[in-house]
N, C-alpha and C positions, 0 to 999 in steps of 0.2 A: 522469592516465593517459588514453591516448589508448583510442579506441573499439577495443573488442576485447582491450586489453591485460589480462592475468590476474595473479595472485600466489596463493599458497597460505598463509595466515597461519596455518592448524592443517592438521594431518595429515589428509588426505581432506577438506578443504576447499579449494574453489576460487573464487576471487571475481573478476568480470569486470565491467568497465564498459563499457555499451553506450548510445549516444544520450542521455547523461545518467544512465542508471539503474545500479543495481548488481545483477548476477546473481550470485548464490550457490549453487554445486553442492556439495551436503554428500553424501560417499560415493558417487560415481559407478559404481564397479565393483558396489557393493552394489544399486544402481537396475537395472543391467543384469542381475544374476542374478535379482532378483525378477520382472522381465518375462518370466522363462522359466516362471514358476508361473501369474502372471495379469497382466491387463493394468495396467498403472500410468498413474495421471493425474498429468500434470506441469504446472505453474504453475497448479495448482488454489487457488482462494481469490485470486488475483491480479487485479486491477481495470486497467482500462485507459483513457486519455483518450479523449472522444467524438472521431470519429465512429463509433471500434470498442466494439462491444456486448458480444462475449465472444469468449475465445478457448477452444477446445477442442482439448488437445493430449496425445496417449497414446503410450505405447512398449509395444509387446506382442510376441509371436513367433509365427509361421507356419511352416508346411513348404512350401517353394517349390522345385518340382523335386527333393523328395526331401531337402533340405538345410534344416537349421533356420535361420530366418531374423529378424532384428531389425527391426521395422517401427516407423518414428516418421510420426505423421500429426498434422497440425494444421490447423484449420479458423478462419479468422480472420472473425468475422462483423460486417458494419458496415451502419449504418445512416445515410442522409445523404452519404456518400462524401466524397472530398476536393475542395476547392475548386480552382478551375481555377489559382488561383495556386500551390497545393501542387503540384499534377500539373506545371506548367510549371517551378517550381525544382527538383522530382525530374530531371525529364528535363535541365534546363538542366546541373545539378551532376552529372550523370551517376550520380545518387545510387541508383539501382538499375537502370541500364541492363545486361541488356535489361528488368529488372524494371520500371523507371520507365516506360519505353516501353509495356510489357504494360500496366500498370494505365491510363495514359493512353488507350491503344486502347480496352482494355475497357469504360472508363466515359465514353469519349468517342464512342461509338457512333452518335449521331446529332445533328443540330444543327450549323449552320456555326461555333460558337467551338469548341465539342468538338473537331470534326475539325480545326480549326488547330491545337490544342494536340497532337491524335494525332499529325499530320504533323511537326510541328515535334520531338515526342518521338523520332520515327523517325529524322529529320536529326541532331538533336543528338547522340543516342546515339552516332553514327559519328565525332564531331569527336574529336581527339586529346583527352586530359585536359588538356593544357598550353593549348589553345585554349579549351576550355570555361572554366577558371579565368581566364583573360583577359576573356572576356565577361563572367562572373559570378562575381567574386571569393569565393572559400569563407570570409572572415573574417564576412560576414555570418552565416553559417549554419552554421560550425564544419566539422570534418572530415567529409567522406561517403566512404562506400564502396560498392561494388558488392555486395549481398547474395549473388546467386548465385555472382558471380565467386570471392568470399572463402569461400564453399563448398564451391565445386568444386576451388579452391587446397588446401584442407585434406582433400580425399579422399572429401568428401560429395557423392554424386549426387543432388541433390534435384529434383523437379519441382514447380511450382507452375502450377494452374489455376483458372480463374474460373468462378462460377454466380452468376447475376443475374437480375433480371426481364428479361423481352425489352423492346426499345426500344418506346416509346409514339410515339403521334402528334405529341405536343408539340414545336414547333419552339424551344421555348426549355428546354435542358436545366438551366438554374438557376432556373427556376421551381418553386414550392413542389410541384408535383405532376411536376416533370421527372425523368428517369431520374436525374440526380444526386443529387436529394434525395428520391427514392424509397427503398425498401428492401424487406427487406432484402436483400445481397449478399454473397457469401461467397468469400473466397480460400482455396484448400485447398493445403497443403504437404506434400510427402509425401518419403520417402527409405526405402529397403529396404537394410539391409547383411546379409551373411552373418553368422550368431552367432560364428563363429570370428574374424570381423575386427572385431567392435562393439567399440568403445573409449570411453572418457568422452571423448576429443575429438571423435569425431564427435557424441555427445550434445550438447556445448557447440556445436559450430557447428550443428546443428540448432536448437537452443534460440535462438542467436543471431540464425539466418535469420528464425525466426518473430517476435522483438521487432523486426528490421529492417523487416519487411513491416508489422507494427504502424505502426512510425515513418513509413513511406511515408503512411499514411493521415492520421495525426494532423498531420504538417507541423511546419517551423519548425526552429530550432537545438536539439538535446538534446530531442526530442519527450517522452521519458519522463524528464526530470529529476526527480531527488529519490526516485524509486521505487526499491523494491527487491523483486526477484523470485527466489522461493527454490525450488529443485528437491531434493527430497529430504527429510531430517530437519533440524529446526532445529539451528544448533550449541547444544551445551552449555555450561552456564557453568564459564569456566577455573576450575582450581584455584587457591585461596586461596594467596597468599604470605605470608611472615614479618610483612608491614606491614598485612596485614588483622585486623579484629578477631579476637578469640578464639571459639572454637565457643561459648562461655557467651553472648556477645552476639549479637544479633538482626541478623548482616551480611547483606551485600546477596544478593538472589536473583533468579534470571532469572524473567521474566514469562511468561504464557502468550503462545502464538504469534499475537498481535495487532498487524497494522501499519496504517499510515495507510489503507492501500488497504481496510481493513475498515470506516473511519469514513464512514459516510453522512450525506448532509443538512448537511454543514459545508464546503463546497468551499474558501470563501476562509480558512477557520481552518486547513485541513488543509496549504493552500498555504504560510502562514507556516511550519507546522510541518517542511514538507519544506525549507524554506531553512535552519531551525536545523539539521536533519539534514547538510543540505550543507555547514554551516560545520564540524560535528563532524569530518566525513569528510575533511577537508582543513585539518587543523590547521597544516601549512607555510606553506600560501596565507596563512591569518590571521595568522601570526607575521610573515611578510614584510610584512605592511602595517600590522603593529600594532594589528589590528581585535581587538576584544575581542567574543566571543562574549554573548549574554544569558546572565546569571547567573542570574536568576530569571523565572517565567513564573506570573503569578495567573490562574487560570481561576475565573470566576463564573458563575452563573446557576441555574434551578430544579432541583430533583432530578432525577436520571434522564436528562441530556441528553448524558453520554458525558464529563464532565470527567476522571473516573479512567481511562477508557478510553483517552483521546489521551494521558495520562501514560505508560500502560502501552505504547502504539503508539510513541510517540516513543522510549522506551527500545530497545523491538526495531528502529527505523529505523535508529537508529546503532549498533547493535550494542551497547547500555549493558547493564549489570545494572540492576535496579529495586529500590529498597529504599524502602518504605513505612512512614511513621512516623505512628502512630495516637496519639490522646491519653492512653491509659494509660500509654504509654511516656515521657510527659513529666510529666504532671501528678501530683503526689504530696502525699499528705497531712501530710507531715511537712516542718517548717520547713527550708528551704533544699533540698529534695529536687528540686523542679522545676528549679531554678537548675542545680542538678548534672547533671540528666537532659540539658538541652538543650544543656550544654558538652560532655558524654561525646559526643552523635550527632556534633556537627560536629566534635570531635577525631577521631573515627572516619572522618567525611566526608574530612579532609586527608589520610588515609593511603590512601584509594583509589588504586589504580594503572591502572585501566582504567576507561572511561567510565561513569558511574554518573548516574542519574536518582533525585534524593530527593523523594520526594512527601509534602508534608503535608497529609492529607487532613482536612477539616472544619477548615480553618485556625483559622476564628472559636472553634471549641470550645478551641484550643490558646491561643490569644493574642487577646484581644477587648476592646475599649474600654481601651486603654492610656492612662493618664492620668485614667481615672474613678475617683470615688470615693476615701476615704480609710480605709476599714476594712482589716482585715489580709487579707482574700480579694482586694482590689483592689489592694493593694501586691505580693501575690506574684505576681498576673498582670503588674503593672508589671515587676516584677524579670523575669519571663521574656522579656517583650517586649525589655526593654533588652538581655538577654544575645543575644537573637535578632539585634537589629539590629547589634551588635558582631561577632558571628559572620559575618554576612552581607557586613559591610563588607570582610571581607579572604579570604572563602574563594575568589573567583575567582582571587584573587593568589597564594594558596598552593597551588592545587589546580584548575586549568582544567579537570579531566576531569569536574567535578561541575557539574550544572546542577539547581536547586532548582525543584520545581514546587509551589503551594499550590492547593488547591479550596475553595470556599467556597459555599454558597448564600445567605449573608448578606454581601455585601460592605460593608455600611454597620456592621457590626460590628468590623471591622477598621480600626485608626488609620491614617490616609492616610501617617503618617511612616514605618511600617512597611513599607509597599509603593510608596515613592517610586523614582523611576530611580536605577539606581546598585544598588539592592537587587532590585526586581522590575522588568526593565525592559519585559517585555512584560505586558500586562494586557488579556485578552479575555474579552469576554461570550460566555457558549454558552447561545444561546437554545434554545427550543423549535423542533422542525423544523415548516418551513411543508409545504404539501401535497406539494411536490416533493420536498422532503428525507423526508418520511414514505414516498414511493414509493420512494425511493432505499433506505432503511433497510429495507424490507420486502423489495426485491428483493435486497438483499445478504445479509439474515439467511436468508431461505428458500434462496438458493444456497449459503449456506456449509453447512445442514442436509442439503441434498441430497447435496453432495459429501463430506459426513463420513459418512453413513448409507445413501445409496443403493446398490445393487448389483445385480447381474443378477438377476431375478426379485423384487425388492423395490423399489416406489416410494413414497416418502414424500407428494410432494405430487400431486394431480392436474392435468390441463393446463390446467384452467379458472381457477387460480389467477391474479386480476389484481392486482398491486402498485398501480396507478393507483385503481382502485375501492376498495381496501383503505385507501390514503392519504385519499381522500375521504371515506371513513366515520369516520376516526379523528381527528377535529379537536381539538386541544388533546393528543393523546398525544405523550409524549416517547420517545425510543427504548427505554428501560425497559419502558415500557408495551408498545410493540410486539413486544419480548420475550417478554412476559408474554401477549401473546395466542398466541404460537406455542408457547410452553411449555404453555399449556392446552390447545391443540389437539393435541400430541403426547400427552399424558397421556390425554387422552380417548380418542384412538384405541388406546394402548397397554392400558390399562384392557378396552376394547371387545374387543379380540383376548384378552387374558389370560382375560376371562369366557367365552370359547368363541366368540366371534364373528369374523365376517371382518375379517381388517385391511386395508379399503379405505383409500386415499390420502386425505390432508387436501385437503377441495375448499375453492372459494371461499364455499360456503355456510356451512360450519363456520367458516371465519374470520369471515365476517360476523357471525355469531351471537355468537361471543365478544367480537368487537369492539364490537357494539351495547350487549351487558352490562356491558362495563368501562366504556362511555362513561356509562352511568347512574350 
C-alpha cells in the first residue's frame, strides 16, 4: 500500500500506511466528540526514531470569534537535528517542499556548508517534479510526498513554525557543539477547524502531517518502518468463529496494549521483531516469493529482562491475538495426560483463523532434558518433547497465521533438537540492560506513567528526575527491577497522601533512595 493509502478492516477503524509505519485510527468521531469536553492526547505512548525526542500532540476545542473551533496542536522536539545528507535528500526529492526547504533553511542558518544546503533547497523546491526525479531517482528512497501540499489538498490549512537555539559563533555547524548538533529544537504544527466542519478525514490528515514531519528529521527510505501508531482506543478482540475453541477451553485473548515502541534497552532485538511484524502484514508478498516467515522464536536470558513483554508486544504489533500456555495446562500427573494436553493445544492452534502468537513461558519447565534418564518421569518428559517436535514440524505448513514464542531463563535445560532451525528459526539472548538501556527504560516507564496518570492540577514526577543518573546508580538492574523502583515510589507517595500528608511529586531523591535500597 502506498504512503497515505487507507482501509477500514473493521467498522470505526481506519488503517493508513505512512513512511513505512502503520497508523490506526479507532473511532475518529468519538475522539472529536471527546475533545469538546476535555483536551485529548494523541499519539500518546508512541516512540520515535532519533533525532526526534518527543512528539506532543493534542486535540481540544476553544471559542474563536464566537464559534466553537477544534484545535489540533503538535510539537515535534528534536535534539541533534538531521544530517546534511538528510536535508539535501529531502530538498532534492521535493520530499517536503516547502517543508524540506524550510527545515534546511532553519537548521542551516549559519556556516558555509549549511548555507549552501539551504540555497540548494530553495532552488530545487521550484524545479518540476519530473526533473527532480531525473536528477535523483526516487527508487533509492521510496515514494515521497509534499506534506503541506497533501494536507492542503485534503482541506486542512496547517501552519508550521520553528523554535530553536540561536545561532552560535561556531563556524562548523556539524561539530559537536554546532547548531546542527545542539539542542533542543522544536517544530510546531497547528491547525484550527470550525467544530461544525471537523471530520475524521481532517484528523487523519493532521496526524499524517505530524508523522511526515517526524520522517523529515529521521531521513532515509521509510523512516518509520515497522512502527505502529494508534489514535484512540485499541482494537478489541474479534468475535470467535465456529472454528475457534469452545468457551470451555482457554482460547486466545488480546493482550495488554504494549507495543514494540514500549520496549526499552533492546534496540537490535526490537529491530528484528519489527521485521517479523512486517512479514506478517504482507502475506501476499511472502507468498509471491515463496518466503516462509519464522515459525518459532526462542528468547532466553535472566529473569525480568522483558522476554514475555516482547512476545506480547509482537502480538499487538501484528494485530494478533495472544495465547499464553503455562506449565499446568500441559503437565498432568496421570499417565498420558501431558501428551494429550500438548496435542490438544496444537490442534486448536491449527484452527485459528487470524494471526496468533502462542507463548510457551518458562519453556524449560514444560520440556527439559529430553533424552535424559530412564525413569518414568523422564520418559513422560521425553514423550511430551517428542510430540512437541512433531507438532512444530507441520504447524506452519497447516496454519501460517501462528507463530510460537518460547521463553526460558535456563537455555541449557532445553535439548538442542527441540529448538533447531525449522522449529525455532530465531534464537535471541535477552541480556540485562546496560546503562544506556536502563536510562531508556527509566525514561519510557516514567513517561508512560505520567501520560496515564497526570492531569491538570496533579503532577506525578518532579522536574528534577534524571533517568541517566538513575541508570548509573542501578547497575545490574533488569527492566522488572526498574519497574519495582517506580512501583515503590508510587506506593510511598500514595500512602503519604492517604495518611493526610501532601501529595508531592516523586523526586530524584525519592527514586535514588529506593534504587540504592534495592541494590543492596
